[in-house]
C-alpha positions in Angstrom: 120.1 114.8 85.3 122.2 114.2 88.7 119.7 116.1 91.0 116.9 114.2 89.3 118.7 111.0 90.2 119.1 112.3 93.9 115.6 113.3 94.2 114.6 110.3 93.3 116.9 108.1 95.7 115.9 110.9 98.4 111.9 110.0 97.6 112.6 106.2 97.7 114.4 106.4 101.4 111.3 108.6 102.3 108.9 106.1 101.1 110.6 103.4 102.8 110.9 104.9 106.1 107.2 105.9 105.5 106.7 102.3 105.0 108.6 101.4 108.3 106.6 103.8 110.3 102.8 102.3 108.8 104.3 98.8 109.4 105.4 99.3 113.3 102.0 101.6 114.1 100.0 98.6 112.5 101.8 95.7 114.5 101.4 96.4 118.2 102.2 93.3 119.8 99.7 91.6 122.4 100.3 92.8 125.9 99.9 91.4 129.0 100.0 87.8 127.3 101.7 84.8 129.7 104.4 82.7 128.0 102.1 79.7 128.0 99.3 81.7 126.0 101.8 83.2 123.5 103.5 79.7 122.8 99.6 78.6 122.1 98.7 81.8 120.0 101.9 80.9 118.4 101.4 77.4 117.4 97.9 78.0 116.1 98.9 80.7 114.1 101.4 78.2 112.5 99.0 75.6 111.9 96.6 78.4 110.2 98.4 80.3 107.5 95.2 82.7 107.2 95.3 83.3 110.7 98.9 84.2 110.5 98.7 86.4 107.7 96.1 88.4 109.3 97.8 88.6 112.8 101.1 89.3 111.4 99.9 91.6 108.7 96.8 93.5 109.9 97.1 96.5 107.6 96.4 94.2 104.3 92.7 93.5 105.8 91.8 97.2 106.9 89.8 98.5 104.5 90.4 101.7 105.8 94.1 101.2 104.8 92.8 99.8 101.5 93.0 96.3 102.6 90.5 93.7 101.7 90.0 90.0 102.5 91.6 86.8 100.9 90.2 85.2 97.7 89.4 82.1 97.3 92.6 81.4 95.4 94.8 83.0 98.1 93.6 80.8 100.6 93.6 77.8 98.2 97.4 78.8 97.5 98.2 79.4 101.4 96.9 75.8 102.0 98.7 74.1 99.4 102.1 75.2 100.5 101.4 74.5 103.7 100.2 71.0 102.7 103.0 70.2 100.4 106.7 70.3 102.3 108.5 69.9 99.1 106.9 72.0 96.4 107.6 73.5 93.1 104.7 76.2 92.1 103.8 78.3 89.7 101.4 81.1 90.7 99.6 83.1 88.1 97.1 85.6 88.6 95.9 88.7 87.0 97.4 92.2 87.5 96.5 93.8 91.0 95.4 89.9 92.8 97.8 90.5 95.5 100.5 88.1 94.1 103.7 90.2 95.4 102.2 90.7 99.0 100.9 87.2 99.3 104.2 85.4 97.9 106.9 87.9 98.5 105.7 88.9 102.2 102.9 86.3 103.5 104.3 83.1 102.2 108.2 84.0 102.6 107.4 85.2 106.7 105.2 82.0 107.2 107.6 79.6 106.1 110.7 81.5 107.4 108.5 81.4 111.0 108.0 77.3 110.2 111.7 77.6 110.1 111.0 75.9 106.5 113.5 78.7 104.5 117.4 78.7 104.4 117.1 81.3 101.5 114.6 83.1 99.5 115.4 84.9 96.1 113.1 87.0 94.5 113.2 87.6 90.6 111.4 90.6 88.8 112.0 91.6 85.0 114.8 93.8 86.2 116.9 94.3 88.9 115.3 97.5 90.2 111.6 95.9 90.3 113.3 92.8 92.0 114.7 95.2 95.0 111.8 97.2 94.8 109.6 93.5 96.1 112.2 92.7 98.6 112.3 96.1 100.0 108.8 95.2 101.5 109.8 92.2 102.7 112.9 94.0 104.4 110.5 96.8 105.8 108.1 93.8 107.6 111.3 92.4 108.7 112.6 95.7 110.3 109.9 97.0 111.7 106.9 94.3 112.0 106.6 94.4 116.0 104.4 91.2 116.1 106.5 89.2 114.1 109.7 90.7 115.8 108.1 90.1 119.2 107.2 86.8 118.3 110.5 85.6 116.1 113.0 87.5 117.7 115.0 90.7 116.0 115.7 90.0 112.5 117.7 93.0 111.5 121.4 92.1 110.9 124.1 94.4 111.3 126.5 94.6 108.4 124.4 92.0 106.0 121.4 94.0 105.6 121.7 96.3 102.0 119.3 96.7 98.7 118.8 93.7 97.0 120.4 91.3 99.3 120.2 90.7 103.3 120.9 87.8 105.9 118.3 87.8 108.8 120.3 87.2 112.4 119.5 83.9 112.2 121.1 83.3 108.9 118.4 83.6 106.4 119.5 84.9 103.3 117.1 86.8 100.9 118.2 88.0 97.4 116.6 90.3 94.3 117.6 89.1 91.1 116.2 91.1 87.9 
């Protein structure tokens, strides 16, 4: 029915804005940092993808928020991607092993921070699922205060829609089902 569809969309928007609030609350940037200390910290984080993820996405590692440490295969994947600039990779892991978080958020934003992403396509078995995956990345780009503090405002008016958006620096993201 129409009312069910409207409620579902309303609930989806409420979930999205709640997610953005949680991201913002969890990612307060470093205060009172000199420009040289900031530059050194950023360089260090870019050199260590595990540290990068833990700094920019602390809520995923906080046990109080249901987070957990990286498994050995997460660390291995991050190292393989960091060490191989031209790579075609298939990452297979069981359900509930953080594949979407690792690949669709952590790696995407790590590679974007390195300047190695000009566009990214997130695929799933249907468009709705793909849009759900990309919306988590979109929420990080809109609300992650640490990422925004270090890499600038990402939101781009007029180019920010469900399933496709372009950041201020011209990097495009697409959801495909």
